[in-house]
Residue, then its C-alpha position, 0 to 999 in steps of 0.5 A: x500500500x502506498x501511504x499518502x500524508x496530508x501535505x501539511x504533515x509531510x514537511x514535518x515528517x521529513x524534518x522529524x525523520x531527519x532528526x531521528x534516523x541519523x546518518x546510518x541505517x537503522x539496525x533491526x529491532x530485537x524483541x524486548x527493545x525500546x525505541x524512540x521512533x518517528x510516527x505519522x498516521x495514515x487513513x488510506x483504506x485498502x489492502x496492506x502489504x500483508x494482504x489484510x485490510x487496513x484497520x485500527x491496530x495496524x502500523x506500517x514499518x520498514x521491514x528491515x527494522x520491524x518486519x511484517x508480523x511484529x507486535x509493538x506497544x506504542x507509548x508516549x502518544x496522546x489522542x487515544x492512539x497508545x496501545x498494541x499494534x501489529x506491523x501489517x504494512x510497509x510503505x516506500x516512505x516508511x524507512x528506518x526508525x519510522x512507523x505509520x499508524x493507521x487511523x480510520x478518520x483522515x481528519x484525525x490522521x492529519x491532526x496527528x501530524x509527525x511526532x516522536x513516540x516510544x515503541x516497545x518491541x513485543x515480538x519481531x516478525x511472525x515467530x512466537x519464539x521471537x517474543x520479548x521475555x515476559x510479554x504475552x505471546x500472540 
């Protein structure tokens, strides 16, 4: 799925990504890791990279950092968007330390803009053995 941001948020996204991604490539996240990432929101309904329909509880991420099937807990987000998410999508603009949270309401996605959030990696990819110690297996 191609992710489209409302133009007002795109410049902020680029700036935030430049601040958080650093000069080098972002290493793969390990189960149990806590990361500070850039977060944006998208509202485009359709089929995700994993073949499921876009819906609440789904995020897009760079598959080199957080592959499809990864389970995350997102903290540091107001707006009622903190919670547990599954990476079910990717996007050409979602690279490195960046997640894109699906929000069904486009106005709410635009209001979200781009911000820094805390992500706890509960599971990396589909392998239940790749879960963080003490986290519920999914």
